[in-house]
PDB file of N, CA, C and O in Angstrom:
ATOM      1  N   MET A   1       1.266  59.776   7.183  1.00  0.00           N
ATOM      2  CA  MET A   1       1.188  60.357   8.490  1.00  0.00           C
ATOM      3  C   MET A   1       1.480  59.283   9.523  1.00  0.00           C
ATOM      4  O   MET A   1       0.985  58.161   9.425  1.00  0.00           O
ATOM      5  N   LYS A   2       2.284  59.633  10.505  1.00  0.00           N
ATOM      6  CA  LYS A   2       2.626  58.725  11.584  1.00  0.00           C
ATOM      7  C   LYS A   2       1.483  58.688  12.601  1.00  0.00           C
ATOM      8  O   LYS A   2       0.935  59.730  12.961  1.00  0.00           O
ATOM      9  N   THR A   3       1.129  57.494  13.060  1.00  0.00           N
ATOM     10  CA  THR A   3       0.072  57.372  14.059  1.00  0.00           C
ATOM     11  C   THR A   3       0.652  56.823  15.347  1.00  0.00           C
ATOM     12  O   THR A   3       1.726  56.220  15.354  1.00  0.00           O
ATOM     13  N   GLY A   4      -0.072  57.038  16.437  1.00  0.00           N
ATOM     14  CA  GLY A   4       0.343  56.515  17.725  1.00  0.00           C
ATOM     15  C   GLY A   4       1.340  57.388  18.447  1.00  0.00           C
ATOM     16  O   GLY A   4       1.904  56.967  19.456  1.00  0.00           O
ATOM     17  N   GLY A   5       1.574  58.592  17.961  1.00  0.00           N
ATOM     18  CA  GLY A   5       2.529  59.490  18.594  1.00  0.00           C
ATOM     19  C   GLY A   5       1.942  60.231  19.783  1.00  0.00           C
ATOM     20  O   GLY A   5       0.746  60.148  20.061  1.00  0.00           O
ATOM     21  N   LYS A   6       2.790  60.943  20.464  1.00  0.00           N
ATOM     22  CA  LYS A   6       2.400  61.715  21.631  1.00  0.00           C
ATOM     23  C   LYS A   6       1.888  63.094  21.198  1.00  0.00           C
ATOM     24  O   LYS A   6       2.450  63.722  20.300  1.00  0.00           O
ATOM     25  N   ILE A   7       0.832  63.545  21.839  1.00  0.00           N
ATOM     26  CA  ILE A   7       0.288  64.873  21.567  1.00  0.00           C
ATOM     27  C   ILE A   7       0.820  65.833  22.629  1.00  0.00           C
ATOM     28  O   ILE A   7       0.638  65.607  23.826  1.00  0.00           O
ATOM     29  N   ASN A   8       1.468  66.887  22.194  1.00  0.00           N
ATOM     30  CA  ASN A   8       2.002  67.891  23.111  1.00  0.00           C
ATOM     31  C   ASN A   8       1.176  69.164  22.940  1.00  0.00           C
ATOM     32  O   ASN A   8       1.242  69.818  21.899  1.00  0.00           O
ATOM     33  N   TRP A   9       0.409  69.508  23.953  1.00  0.00           N
ATOM     34  CA  TRP A   9      -0.493  70.658  23.868  1.00  0.00           C
ATOM     35  C   TRP A   9       0.266  71.955  23.605  1.00  0.00           C
ATOM     36  O   TRP A   9      -0.242  72.847  22.925  1.00  0.00           O
ATOM     37  N   GLN A  10       1.485  72.062  24.143  1.00  0.00           N
ATOM     38  CA  GLN A  10       2.272  73.280  23.904  1.00  0.00           C
ATOM     39  C   GLN A  10       2.556  73.472  22.418  1.00  0.00           C
ATOM     40  O   GLN A  10       2.618  74.607  21.945  1.00  0.00           O
ATOM     41  N   HIS A  11       2.729  72.386  21.679  1.00  0.00           N
ATOM     42  CA  HIS A  11       2.958  72.509  20.237  1.00  0.00           C
ATOM     43  C   HIS A  11       1.735  73.101  19.534  1.00  0.00           C
ATOM     44  O   HIS A  11       1.869  73.923  18.627  1.00  0.00           O
ATOM     45  N   ILE A  12       0.562  72.682  19.953  1.00  0.00           N
ATOM     46  CA  ILE A  12      -0.664  73.222  19.358  1.00  0.00           C
ATOM     47  C   ILE A  12      -0.798  74.703  19.695  1.00  0.00           C
ATOM     48  O   ILE A  12      -1.158  75.501  18.828  1.00  0.00           O
ATOM     49  N   GLN A  13      -0.517  75.080  20.929  1.00  0.00           N
ATOM     50  CA  GLN A  13      -0.571  76.486  21.320  1.00  0.00           C
ATOM     51  C   GLN A  13       0.458  77.309  20.553  1.00  0.00           C
ATOM     52  O   GLN A  13       0.160  78.418  20.108  1.00  0.00           O
ATOM     53  N   GLN A  14       1.664  76.775  20.395  1.00  0.00           N
ATOM     54  CA  GLN A  14       2.711  77.490  19.666  1.00  0.00           C
ATOM     55  C   GLN A  14       2.373  77.611  18.185  1.00  0.00           C
ATOM     56  O   GLN A  14       2.663  78.633  17.563  1.00  0.00           O
ATOM     57  N   LEU A  15       1.765  76.579  17.621  1.00  0.00           N
ATOM     58  CA  LEU A  15       1.330  76.656  16.226  1.00  0.00           C
ATOM     59  C   LEU A  15       0.299  77.765  16.057  1.00  0.00           C
ATOM     60  O   LEU A  15       0.380  78.552  15.114  1.00  0.00           O
ATOM     61  N   TYR A  16      -0.659  77.829  16.958  1.00  0.00           N
ATOM     62  CA  TYR A  16      -1.675  78.882  16.886  1.00  0.00           C
ATOM     63  C   TYR A  16      -1.019  80.269  16.960  1.00  0.00           C
ATOM     64  O   TYR A  16      -1.364  81.161  16.185  1.00  0.00           O
ATOM     65  N   LYS A  17      -0.083  80.445  17.884  1.00  0.00           N
ATOM     66  CA  LYS A  17       0.608  81.742  18.009  1.00  0.00           C
ATOM     67  C   LYS A  17       1.372  82.080  16.736  1.00  0.00           C
ATOM     68  O   LYS A  17       1.369  83.229  16.294  1.00  0.00           O
ATOM     69  N   LEU A  18       2.022  81.091  16.151  1.00  0.00           N
ATOM     70  CA  LEU A  18       2.764  81.306  14.910  1.00  0.00           C
ATOM     71  C   LEU A  18       1.827  81.713  13.779  1.00  0.00           C
ATOM     72  O   LEU A  18       2.111  82.655  13.040  1.00  0.00           O
ATOM     73  N   LEU A  19       0.711  81.003  13.647  1.00  0.00           N
ATOM     74  CA  LEU A  19      -0.261  81.334  12.603  1.00  0.00           C
ATOM     75  C   LEU A  19      -0.800  82.748  12.774  1.00  0.00           C
ATOM     76  O   LEU A  19      -0.966  83.476  11.796  1.00  0.00           O
ATOM     77  N   GLU A  20      -1.072  83.131  14.008  1.00  0.00           N
ATOM     78  CA  GLU A  20      -1.623  84.468  14.266  1.00  0.00           C
ATOM     79  C   GLU A  20      -0.589  85.564  14.021  1.00  0.00           C
ATOM     80  O   GLU A  20      -0.905  86.579  13.401  1.00  0.00           O
ATOM     81  N   THR A  21       0.644  85.374  14.500  1.00  0.00           N
ATOM     82  CA  THR A  21       1.652  86.420  14.330  1.00  0.00           C
ATOM     83  C   THR A  21       2.088  86.583  12.882  1.00  0.00           C
ATOM     84  O   THR A  21       2.381  87.692  12.434  1.00  0.00           O
ATOM     85  N   GLU A  22       2.131  85.465  12.148  1.00  0.00           N
ATOM     86  CA  GLU A  22       2.550  85.525  10.748  1.00  0.00           C
ATOM     87  C   GLU A  22       1.389  85.775   9.792  1.00  0.00           C
ATOM     88  O   GLU A  22       1.606  86.107   8.627  1.00  0.00           O
ATOM     89  N   GLY A  23       0.151  85.617  10.279  1.00  0.00           N
ATOM     90  CA  GLY A  23      -1.015  85.851   9.439  1.00  0.00           C
ATOM     91  C   GLY A  23      -1.187  84.823   8.341  1.00  0.00           C
ATOM     92  O   GLY A  23      -1.623  85.153   7.238  1.00  0.00           O
ATOM     93  N   ILE A  24      -0.848  83.578   8.636  1.00  0.00           N
ATOM     94  CA  ILE A  24      -0.952  82.521   7.626  1.00  0.00           C
ATOM     95  C   ILE A  24      -1.925  81.442   8.091  1.00  0.00           C
ATOM     96  O   ILE A  24      -2.237  81.335   9.277  1.00  0.00           O
ATOM     97  N   ARG A  25      -2.395  80.648   7.137  1.00  0.00           N
ATOM     98  CA  ARG A  25      -3.225  79.468   7.407  1.00  0.00           C
ATOM     99  C   ARG A  25      -2.544  78.305   6.702  1.00  0.00           C
ATOM    100  O   ARG A  25      -2.165  78.420   5.537  1.00  0.00           O
ATOM    101  N   LEU A  26      -2.390  77.207   7.390  1.00  0.00           N
ATOM    102  CA  LEU A  26      -1.706  76.046   6.818  1.00  0.00           C
ATOM    103  C   LEU A  26      -2.686  74.924   6.533  1.00  0.00           C
ATOM    104  O   LEU A  26      -2.464  73.788   6.953  1.00  0.00           O
ATOM    105  N   ALA A  27      -3.757  75.220   5.832  1.00  0.00           N
ATOM    106  CA  ALA A  27      -4.778  74.232   5.469  1.00  0.00           C
ATOM    107  C   ALA A  27      -5.399  73.580   6.690  1.00  0.00           C
ATOM    108  O   ALA A  27      -5.811  72.421   6.636  1.00  0.00           O
ATOM    109  N   ASN A  28      -5.470  74.314   7.787  1.00  0.00           N
ATOM    110  CA  ASN A  28      -6.161  73.800   8.970  1.00  0.00           C
ATOM    111  C   ASN A  28      -7.093  74.882   9.499  1.00  0.00           C
ATOM    112  O   ASN A  28      -7.020  76.035   9.074  1.00  0.00           O
ATOM    113  N   LYS A  29      -7.954  74.514  10.411  1.00  0.00           N
ATOM    114  CA  LYS A  29      -8.959  75.436  10.926  1.00  0.00           C
ATOM    115  C   LYS A  29      -8.628  75.902  12.336  1.00  0.00           C
ATOM    116  O   LYS A  29      -9.528  76.318  13.065  1.00  0.00           O
ATOM    117  N   LEU A  30      -7.381  75.844  12.735  1.00  0.00           N
ATOM    118  CA  LEU A  30      -6.973  76.184  14.088  1.00  0.00           C
ATOM    119  C   LEU A  30      -7.208  77.665  14.366  1.00  0.00           C
ATOM    120  O   LEU A  30      -6.633  78.535  13.711  1.00  0.00           O
ATOM    121  N   LYS A  31      -8.061  77.931  15.345  1.00  0.00           N
ATOM    122  CA  LYS A  31      -8.405  79.303  15.728  1.00  0.00           C
ATOM    123  C   LYS A  31      -8.387  79.422  17.241  1.00  0.00           C
ATOM    124  O   LYS A  31      -8.103  78.451  17.942  1.00  0.00           O
ATOM    125  N   ALA A  32      -8.688  80.600  17.739  1.00  0.00           N
ATOM    126  CA  ALA A  32      -8.664  80.860  19.185  1.00  0.00           C
ATOM    127  C   ALA A  32      -9.577  79.919  19.957  1.00  0.00           C
ATOM    128  O   ALA A  32      -9.242  79.516  21.071  1.00  0.00           O
ATOM    129  N   ALA A  33     -10.718  79.564  19.391  1.00  0.00           N
ATOM    130  CA  ALA A  33     -11.659  78.673  20.083  1.00  0.00           C
ATOM    131  C   ALA A  33     -11.058  77.295  20.323  1.00  0.00           C
ATOM    132  O   ALA A  33     -11.426  76.622  21.286  1.00  0.00           O
ATOM    133  N   HIS A  34     -10.144  76.869  19.468  1.00  0.00           N
ATOM    134  CA  HIS A  34      -9.505  75.573  19.638  1.00  0.00           C
ATOM    135  C   HIS A  34      -8.504  75.598  20.793  1.00  0.00           C
ATOM    136  O   HIS A  34      -8.411  74.647  21.569  1.00  0.00           O
ATOM    137  N   VAL A  35      -7.769  76.684  20.891  1.00  0.00           N
ATOM    138  CA  VAL A  35      -6.743  76.804  21.931  1.00  0.00           C
ATOM    139  C   VAL A  35      -7.374  77.154  23.276  1.00  0.00           C
ATOM    140  O   VAL A  35      -6.920  76.676  24.315  1.00  0.00           O
ATOM    141  N   ASN A  36      -8.401  77.972  23.265  1.00  0.00           N
ATOM    142  CA  ASN A  36      -9.100  78.369  24.496  1.00  0.00           C
ATOM    143  C   ASN A  36     -10.337  77.505  24.680  1.00  0.00           C
ATOM    144  O   ASN A  36     -11.450  78.010  24.826  1.00  0.00           O
ATOM    145  N   TRP A  37     -10.126  76.200  24.671  1.00  0.00           N
ATOM    146  CA  TRP A  37     -11.204  75.215  24.690  1.00  0.00           C
ATOM    147  C   TRP A  37     -12.037  75.246  25.956  1.00  0.00           C
ATOM    148  O   TRP A  37     -13.184  74.800  25.924  1.00  0.00           O
ATOM    149  N   HIS A  38     -11.527  75.745  27.060  1.00  0.00           N
ATOM    150  CA  HIS A  38     -12.277  75.711  28.317  1.00  0.00           C
ATOM    151  C   HIS A  38     -13.533  76.571  28.266  1.00  0.00           C
ATOM    152  O   HIS A  38     -14.399  76.446  29.131  1.00  0.00           O
ATOM    153  N   LYS A  39     -13.644  77.429  27.282  1.00  0.00           N
ATOM    154  CA  LYS A  39     -14.864  78.235  27.123  1.00  0.00           C
ATOM    155  C   LYS A  39     -15.958  77.457  26.398  1.00  0.00           C
ATOM    156  O   LYS A  39     -17.127  77.840  26.436  1.00  0.00           O
ATOM    157  N   ALA A  40     -15.575  76.362  25.738  1.00  0.00           N
ATOM    158  CA  ALA A  40     -16.544  75.556  24.979  1.00  0.00           C
ATOM    159  C   ALA A  40     -16.218  74.075  25.155  1.00  0.00           C
ATOM    160  O   ALA A  40     -15.939  73.381  24.177  1.00  0.00           O
ATOM    161  N   LYS A  41     -16.253  73.598  26.371  1.00  0.00           N
ATOM    162  CA  LYS A  41     -15.822  72.241  26.708  1.00  0.00           C
ATOM    163  C   LYS A  41     -16.605  71.141  26.002  1.00  0.00           C
ATOM    164  O   LYS A  41     -16.054  70.069  25.750  1.00  0.00           O
ATOM    165  N   MET A  42     -17.840  71.370  25.686  1.00  0.00           N
ATOM    166  CA  MET A  42     -18.680  70.316  25.141  1.00  0.00           C
ATOM    167  C   MET A  42     -18.732  70.291  23.611  1.00  0.00           C
ATOM    168  O   MET A  42     -19.572  69.590  23.046  1.00  0.00           O
ATOM    169  N   LYS A  43     -17.884  71.015  22.944  1.00  0.00           N
ATOM    170  CA  LYS A  43     -17.918  71.068  21.479  1.00  0.00           C
ATOM    171  C   LYS A  43     -16.917  70.066  20.900  1.00  0.00           C
ATOM    172  O   LYS A  43     -15.724  70.346  20.781  1.00  0.00           O
ATOM    173  N   ALA A  44     -17.435  68.904  20.550  1.00  0.00           N
ATOM    174  CA  ALA A  44     -16.589  67.831  20.032  1.00  0.00           C
ATOM    175  C   ALA A  44     -15.929  68.205  18.713  1.00  0.00           C
ATOM    176  O   ALA A  44     -14.834  67.729  18.415  1.00  0.00           O
ATOM    177  N   ASN A  45     -16.577  69.048  17.922  1.00  0.00           N
ATOM    178  CA  ASN A  45     -15.989  69.431  16.640  1.00  0.00           C
ATOM    179  C   ASN A  45     -14.688  70.202  16.837  1.00  0.00           C
ATOM    180  O   ASN A  45     -13.777  70.079  16.017  1.00  0.00           O
ATOM    181  N   LEU A  46     -14.577  70.996  17.904  1.00  0.00           N
ATOM    182  CA  LEU A  46     -13.338  71.722  18.175  1.00  0.00           C
ATOM    183  C   LEU A  46     -12.214  70.746  18.499  1.00  0.00           C
ATOM    184  O   LEU A  46     -11.091  70.909  18.022  1.00  0.00           O
ATOM    185  N   ALA A  47     -12.510  69.741  19.301  1.00  0.00           N
ATOM    186  CA  ALA A  47     -11.506  68.730  19.644  1.00  0.00           C
ATOM    187  C   ALA A  47     -11.069  67.966  18.394  1.00  0.00           C
ATOM    188  O   ALA A  47      -9.876  67.735  18.197  1.00  0.00           O
ATOM    189  N   ALA A  48     -12.005  67.582  17.566  1.00  0.00           N
ATOM    190  CA  ALA A  48     -11.686  66.836  16.348  1.00  0.00           C
ATOM    191  C   ALA A  48     -10.819  67.667  15.403  1.00  0.00           C
ATOM    192  O   ALA A  48      -9.867  67.149  14.817  1.00  0.00           O
ATOM    193  N   GLN A  49     -11.141  68.937  15.254  1.00  0.00           N
ATOM    194  CA  GLN A  49     -10.358  69.806  14.383  1.00  0.00           C
ATOM    195  C   GLN A  49      -8.965  70.059  14.962  1.00  0.00           C
ATOM    196  O   GLN A  49      -7.985  70.133  14.221  1.00  0.00           O
ATOM    197  N   THR A  50      -8.883  70.192  16.289  1.00  0.00           N
ATOM    198  CA  THR A  50      -7.590  70.442  16.937  1.00  0.00           C
ATOM    199  C   THR A  50      -6.656  69.258  16.756  1.00  0.00           C
ATOM    200  O   THR A  50      -5.452  69.439  16.573  1.00  0.00           O
ATOM    201  N   LEU A  51      -7.198  68.050  16.804  1.00  0.00           N
ATOM    202  CA  LEU A  51      -6.388  66.838  16.695  1.00  0.00           C
ATOM    203  C   LEU A  51      -6.414  66.249  15.283  1.00  0.00           C
ATOM    204  O   LEU A  51      -6.157  65.060  15.100  1.00  0.00           O
ATOM    205  N   SER A  52      -6.722  67.075  14.297  1.00  0.00           N
ATOM    206  CA  SER A  52      -6.877  66.605  12.924  1.00  0.00           C
ATOM    207  C   SER A  52      -5.536  66.367  12.236  1.00  0.00           C
ATOM    208  O   SER A  52      -4.484  66.785  12.718  1.00  0.00           O
ATOM    209  N   ALA A  53      -5.607  65.696  11.118  1.00  0.00           N
ATOM    210  CA  ALA A  53      -4.415  65.427  10.311  1.00  0.00           C
ATOM    211  C   ALA A  53      -3.801  66.723   9.786  1.00  0.00           C
ATOM    212  O   ALA A  53      -2.579  66.815   9.664  1.00  0.00           O
ATOM    213  N   SER A  54      -4.622  67.723   9.474  1.00  0.00           N
ATOM    214  CA  SER A  54      -4.067  68.966   8.937  1.00  0.00           C
ATOM    215  C   SER A  54      -3.260  69.730   9.991  1.00  0.00           C
ATOM    216  O   SER A  54      -2.264  70.371   9.658  1.00  0.00           O
ATOM    217  N   VAL A  55      -3.677  69.669  11.240  1.00  0.00           N
ATOM    218  CA  VAL A  55      -2.898  70.295  12.319  1.00  0.00           C
ATOM    219  C   VAL A  55      -1.610  69.503  12.521  1.00  0.00           C
ATOM    220  O   VAL A  55      -0.542  70.089  12.696  1.00  0.00           O
ATOM    221  N   THR A  56      -1.706  68.190  12.498  1.00  0.00           N
ATOM    222  CA  THR A  56      -0.519  67.340  12.623  1.00  0.00           C
ATOM    223  C   THR A  56       0.471  67.635  11.512  1.00  0.00           C
ATOM    224  O   THR A  56       1.667  67.776  11.767  1.00  0.00           O
ATOM    225  N   ASP A  57      -0.015  67.728  10.283  1.00  0.00           N
ATOM    226  CA  ASP A  57       0.860  68.030   9.154  1.00  0.00           C
ATOM    227  C   ASP A  57       1.512  69.397   9.302  1.00  0.00           C
ATOM    228  O   ASP A  57       2.694  69.556   8.999  1.00  0.00           O
ATOM    229  N   ALA A  58       0.753  70.383   9.765  1.00  0.00           N
ATOM    230  CA  ALA A  58       1.304  71.723   9.961  1.00  0.00           C
ATOM    231  C   ALA A  58       2.421  71.697  10.994  1.00  0.00           C
ATOM    232  O   ALA A  58       3.459  72.333  10.813  1.00  0.00           O
ATOM    233  N   LEU A  59       2.205  70.965  12.071  1.00  0.00           N
ATOM    234  CA  LEU A  59       3.221  70.868  13.118  1.00  0.00           C
ATOM    235  C   LEU A  59       4.453  70.124  12.620  1.00  0.00           C
ATOM    236  O   LEU A  59       5.581  70.592  12.771  1.00  0.00           O
ATOM    237  N   GLN A  60       4.219  68.963  12.027  1.00  0.00           N
ATOM    238  CA  GLN A  60       5.318  68.093  11.649  1.00  0.00           C
ATOM    239  C   GLN A  60       6.042  68.578  10.400  1.00  0.00           C
ATOM    240  O   GLN A  60       7.249  68.821  10.427  1.00  0.00           O
ATOM    241  N   GLU A  61       5.312  68.716   9.327  1.00  0.00           N
ATOM    242  CA  GLU A  61       5.945  69.020   8.041  1.00  0.00           C
ATOM    243  C   GLU A  61       6.419  70.470   7.923  1.00  0.00           C
ATOM    244  O   GLU A  61       7.521  70.724   7.437  1.00  0.00           O
ATOM    245  N   PHE A  62       5.597  71.413   8.361  1.00  0.00           N
ATOM    246  CA  PHE A  62       5.940  72.818   8.158  1.00  0.00           C
ATOM    247  C   PHE A  62       6.835  73.343   9.273  1.00  0.00           C
ATOM    248  O   PHE A  62       7.920  73.858   9.004  1.00  0.00           O
ATOM    249  N   CYS A  63       6.393  73.218  10.523  1.00  0.00           N
ATOM    250  CA  CYS A  63       7.123  73.829  11.636  1.00  0.00           C
ATOM    251  C   CYS A  63       8.403  73.083  11.986  1.00  0.00           C
ATOM    252  O   CYS A  63       9.427  73.706  12.267  1.00  0.00           O
ATOM    253  N   ASP A  64       8.353  71.762  11.971  1.00  0.00           N
ATOM    254  CA  ASP A  64       9.525  70.971  12.352  1.00  0.00           C
ATOM    255  C   ASP A  64      10.468  70.750  11.177  1.00  0.00           C
ATOM    256  O   ASP A  64      11.654  71.062  11.278  1.00  0.00           O
ATOM    257  N   VAL A  65       9.964  70.217  10.063  1.00  0.00           N
ATOM    258  CA  VAL A  65      10.827  69.843   8.942  1.00  0.00           C
ATOM    259  C   VAL A  65      11.234  71.055   8.091  1.00  0.00           C
ATOM    260  O   VAL A  65      12.424  71.268   7.856  1.00  0.00           O
ATOM    261  N   GLU A  66      10.267  71.842   7.631  1.00  0.00           N
ATOM    262  CA  GLU A  66      10.563  72.960   6.733  1.00  0.00           C
ATOM    263  C   GLU A  66      11.261  74.116   7.448  1.00  0.00           C
ATOM    264  O   GLU A  66      12.344  74.540   7.045  1.00  0.00           O
ATOM    265  N   LEU A  67      10.634  74.622   8.513  1.00  0.00           N
ATOM    266  CA  LEU A  67      11.182  75.796   9.209  1.00  0.00           C
ATOM    267  C   LEU A  67      12.249  75.432  10.233  1.00  0.00           C
ATOM    268  O   LEU A  67      13.039  76.284  10.639  1.00  0.00           O
ATOM    269  N   LYS A  68      12.275  74.175  10.648  1.00  0.00           N
ATOM    270  CA  LYS A  68      13.238  73.699  11.649  1.00  0.00           C
ATOM    271  C   LYS A  68      13.196  74.535  12.928  1.00  0.00           C
ATOM    272  O   LYS A  68      14.230  74.873  13.505  1.00  0.00           O
ATOM    273  N   LEU A  69      11.968  74.860  13.355  1.00  0.00           N
ATOM    274  CA  LEU A  69      11.802  75.618  14.584  1.00  0.00           C
ATOM    275  C   LEU A  69      12.036  74.692  15.775  1.00  0.00           C
ATOM    276  O   LEU A  69      11.376  73.658  15.884  1.00  0.00           O
ATOM    277  N   PRO A  70      12.953  75.037  16.664  1.00  0.00           N
ATOM    278  CA  PRO A  70      13.313  74.123  17.758  1.00  0.00           C
ATOM    279  C   PRO A  70      12.148  73.811  18.703  1.00  0.00           C
ATOM    280  O   PRO A  70      12.087  72.716  19.263  1.00  0.00           O
ATOM    281  N   GLN A  71      11.238  74.747  18.882  1.00  0.00           N
ATOM    282  CA  GLN A  71      10.117  74.509  19.793  1.00  0.00           C
ATOM    283  C   GLN A  71       9.147  73.447  19.273  1.00  0.00           C
ATOM    284  O   GLN A  71       8.298  72.971  20.027  1.00  0.00           O
ATOM    285  N   PHE A  72       9.258  73.066  17.990  1.00  0.00           N
ATOM    286  CA  PHE A  72       8.373  72.063  17.401  1.00  0.00           C
ATOM    287  C   PHE A  72       9.077  70.730  17.152  1.00  0.00           C
ATOM    288  O   PHE A  72       8.491  69.842  16.533  1.00  0.00           O
ATOM    289  N   SER A  73      10.288  70.570  17.605  1.00  0.00           N
ATOM    290  CA  SER A  73      11.008  69.313  17.352  1.00  0.00           C
ATOM    291  C   SER A  73      10.360  68.167  18.132  1.00  0.00           C
ATOM    292  O   SER A  73       9.847  68.355  19.235  1.00  0.00           O
ATOM    293  N   GLY A  74      10.397  66.999  17.541  1.00  0.00           N
ATOM    294  CA  GLY A  74       9.817  65.829  18.191  1.00  0.00           C
ATOM    295  C   GLY A  74       8.377  65.654  17.870  1.00  0.00           C
ATOM    296  O   GLY A  74       7.749  64.709  18.347  1.00  0.00           O
TER     297      GLY A  74
END
Protein backbone atom coordinates (compact mmCIF):
# COMPACT_ATOMS: atom_id res chain seq x y z
CA MET A 1 0.00 0.00 0.00
CA LYS A 2 1.25 3.45 -0.90
CA THR A 3 1.51 5.91 1.99
CA GLY A 4 1.65 9.68 2.07
CA GLY A 5 -0.90 10.17 -0.69
CA LYS A 6 -3.66 12.72 -0.94
CA ILE A 7 -7.12 11.89 0.40
CA ASN A 8 -9.95 12.99 -1.88
CA TRP A 9 -13.28 13.00 -0.04
CA GLN A 10 -15.21 12.78 -3.32
CA HIS A 11 -13.59 9.40 -3.97
CA ILE A 12 -14.87 8.10 -0.64
CA GLN A 13 -18.36 9.42 -1.39
CA GLN A 14 -18.29 7.89 -4.88
CA LEU A 15 -17.10 4.56 -3.49
CA TYR A 16 -20.00 4.54 -1.04
CA LYS A 17 -22.48 5.30 -3.85
CA LEU A 18 -20.98 2.53 -5.99
CA LEU A 19 -21.19 0.01 -3.14
CA GLU A 20 -24.81 0.94 -2.45
CA THR A 21 -26.00 0.92 -6.08
CA GLU A 22 -24.23 -2.34 -6.90
CA GLY A 23 -25.04 -3.99 -3.56
CA ILE A 24 -21.48 -5.14 -2.95
CA ARG A 25 -19.00 -4.98 -0.05
CA LEU A 26 -15.29 -4.79 -0.79
CA ALA A 27 -13.94 -6.04 2.56
CA ASN A 28 -14.52 -2.65 4.15
CA LYS A 29 -17.07 -1.27 6.58
CA LEU A 30 -17.99 1.85 4.61
CA LYS A 31 -21.61 2.76 5.37
CA ALA A 32 -23.84 5.83 5.42
CA ALA A 33 -22.57 6.86 8.86
CA HIS A 34 -19.05 7.19 7.45
CA VAL A 35 -20.10 9.43 4.58
CA ASN A 36 -22.61 11.46 6.62
CA TRP A 37 -20.08 12.05 9.39
CA HIS A 38 -21.51 15.42 10.48
CA LYS A 39 -24.23 13.56 12.37
CA ALA A 40 -21.60 11.82 14.52
CA LYS A 41 -18.62 14.19 14.64
CA MET A 42 -17.08 12.77 17.79
CA LYS A 43 -16.90 9.11 16.73
CA ALA A 44 -13.23 8.41 16.10
CA ASN A 45 -13.96 4.84 15.02
CA LEU A 46 -15.89 6.14 11.98
CA ALA A 47 -12.94 8.29 10.94
CA ALA A 48 -10.50 5.40 11.40
CA GLN A 49 -12.67 3.04 9.36
CA THR A 50 -13.20 5.65 6.62
CA LEU A 51 -9.45 6.19 6.26
CA SER A 52 -8.58 2.50 6.63
CA ALA A 53 -6.40 0.37 4.39
CA SER A 54 -9.44 -1.60 3.19
CA VAL A 55 -11.14 1.56 1.90
CA THR A 56 -7.87 2.61 0.26
CA ASP A 57 -7.54 -0.80 -1.38
CA ALA A 58 -11.14 -0.66 -2.61
CA LEU A 59 -10.54 2.75 -4.15
CA GLN A 60 -7.15 2.01 -5.63
CA GLU A 61 -7.18 -1.64 -6.60
CA PHE A 62 -10.84 -2.23 -7.45
CA CYS A 63 -12.25 1.08 -8.68
CA ASP A 64 -9.15 2.52 -10.35
CA VAL A 65 -7.11 -0.50 -11.50
CA GLU A 66 -9.71 -3.26 -12.04
CA LEU A 67 -12.78 -1.31 -13.18
CA LYS A 68 -10.83 1.64 -14.60
CA LEU A 69 -13.55 4.04 -13.51
CA PRO A 70 -12.44 7.55 -14.52
CA GLN A 71 -13.89 9.20 -11.41
CA PHE A 72 -11.45 7.16 -9.26
CA SER A 73 -8.25 7.85 -11.21
CA GLY A 74 -5.33 9.21 -9.23
